[in-house]
N, C-alpha and C positions, 0 to 999 in steps of 0.2 A: 504494500500500500504506500501511498504518500500522505502526508498530513492534511487534514481538513478535507477529506474526500467522502465523508459519510461512513467511516468505519465503525463508529460507535453505534450508529443506527443499525448497521448490518449485524454486528456481533450481538446486539440486544435481541434482534429478531431471531437469530440462531439459538441463543440461549433459551429464549422463551419457547422454542419449538421442542425442547427437551430431548433431542436426539443428536445434537452436535456438541455435547459437552459444555464447558464453560469457557468459551473463547474470550481472551482478554489480553491486555498489554503486559505480559509477564516479563518482558525484557526492558520495561521502563525502570529506570534507576529508582524512581519513586513508586514503590509497590502499591501505593494507594489505589491505583487504577487496575491492579492485577490481583495478586494473591490476597492481600488484605481485604480487598473488596468482597471476597467470597467468604471471609471469616474461616479460613481453612485451618487456622490454629497453629500450634507449635511446630508441626511438621514442616509447614511452609516457611515459618520463621527461621527454623534451623537451616533449611536449604538456602534461604536468602542470605544468611550469614556465610554459608559456604561459597555462594557465588561471588560474594565480595572478596573472597580469597582466590578467585579465578578458577574455581572448579565448576565451570559453566555447564558442561554436559550432564553432570550428576544433578545439578539444580533443575535443569529442564526435564530430565527424565522423571524426577520426582513430581514436577508440576503436571506433566502429562498423565502420570498415574493417578493423581488425585483429582484432576479436573475432567477426565473422560466420562462420557455417558456409558450406559451398560453395553452399547454396541462397540465400544473402544474408540469412539470419535471424540476429538477435542481440537482446540486451535490456539495458535499464538498470533496475536495481532502485532505487527512489527513494521517499522519503516526501514529503509536500507541501512541507515546509520546504526540502528540498534541490532540489525541482523549481522553486521560485520563481525562481532566477536564469535558468533556461531559459525559463520563461514570460515573464520580462521581456525576453528576447531575441527573442520572437515565438512561442515554443512549440516543441515537438519537431518539428512539421511543417515548420519552417524548416530543420531540420537533416537529416532523413531523408526519403526519397521517399515512403515509406508507413509510417504509425505506427498501431499498435493498442495499446490499453491493457488490461492485466489487473489488475483491482482486487481485491486480496486483503485481507480484513478478518476480524474475529473476532466471533462472536456473544456470547461471554462477555467483556464489556468490563471487568468488575471483575477477572477473572483476568488479562486483558491488562495492566491498569494495575499489578497486583501484580507481574507478570513484568517489566514495564519498570522499576519501582522497584528490584527486586532486581538486575537487570542493571546499572543505573547504580551502585548501591552496591558491588557485588562486582566489576564489570568483566568479568563473564562473560556474553557475548552469544550464545554457542552452547555446546553440550555439549563442544566441543573446547577451550574456553577455561577455564583454572582460575579459581576464585574467588580474587581477590586480597585480599579483605577479608571480614569476617564479615557476613552479611545481618542488617540491623537494621530492625525494624518502625518505620514512621513514617506515622502516619495521614494527616497533612497532605500528605506527599509523594505518597502513593498517590492521594489525592483529586485532587492537582494533576495527576498523570499521567492520571487519568480525564478531567479537563477538557481536557487537551491532546489526548488521543485523539479525543474527540468533536468538538473544534474542527477537527482535521485531517480527519475524515470529512466535516464540513460544508463545508470548503474544497474537497475533492475533488468533492463532489456539485455544488457551484456551478460549479466549473470544467467538469465534464462537461456540465452543463446549458447553460452559456453558449457552449460550443464545439460543441454538438450531437454529443457523443461517446457512443457506446454501448459501454462496456467489457465484457469478460468478467468477470463477478462470481464470485469464489470465496470460500468460507468456510473458515477453518482447521479448524473442527470437521468439515467434510465431506471435506476433502482428506487429512487426516492418516492415515486408514486406507485410502485409495483411490489408490494411486500410479498404476496403469495407467489408471483412469478419468479421473483428473485430467490426465495427460499427453495422453490422447486428446482431451479437451475443448480443451486448449490447441492441439494440432495442427490440429484442425478449425477453431478460431477464426482461427488464423493462416494457414490454407490450406497447411499443410505436408503434402505428399503422399508424401515419402520414407518408406520402410519403417522402422519403429522396432522394435528388438529389446527388447521390454519386460522380458525376463528380465535384461537388463544395466542397466536403469534403477535407480539406487541412490542412497543418500545416506550421508554420513559423520556426520551429526548424529542425536541422539536427544533425546527429550523431557526438558526440565530440571525440570519441575514435580515437587515432592515434598511431603512433609508440612509443610514450612515454609510453602509457598504456601497450603495448606489451613488452617493455623493462622492465618495473616494474614487470610485471607478471613473466618474466624469472628470475629476481632477487629474488623475493619472493620464487619461487619454488626451486631455487638453494640454498637459505638459509635454507629452510625447509629440504633439503636433509642432512643437517649437524646436524639436531636435533635427 
């Protein structure tokens, strides 16, 4: 994935379906969005201490064991920067018996960059998080986020190409209004055959974009006309 592409929306849908394990950001240095979120207890806390001592494969194996559903499926949400330590250890295939990739990106890269900058400034990474600071427009920072996003996408594409990986490719703009269709695609891709009660598939997050994002887009485009 890349940041600000709807990954929280997707993982919450998958979690609520009850057949995809507990997919979350287990490689985030702040485990508040991963292991601690699920109150998994001292076992995960112990492995979190181990990963800080660079025993990453053992940490991830423990996470996968604890978070999988009864069919053996679970997931790790990760951007390329946080995937690098795993790649350095030989890749996810060295940790799990069967690995498949779901690659979630966004067609509107400028909107994604604006969203990323706003989240960094305000500390609000989902609609559940309050904004801890006022959003402030910064052209250079937004352009920097755009460069970072396109670099991450290039890194993922090279990784997939060199490993012969064919991921399931999803676009934010296509999944956001199609919960059932998206979950069906993921189930088919992963070979999940258990029945899914689509009426119970839900999320606690909502779209954060508002007039501020639209105003910043107009400012960026106007500034770029001067270049």
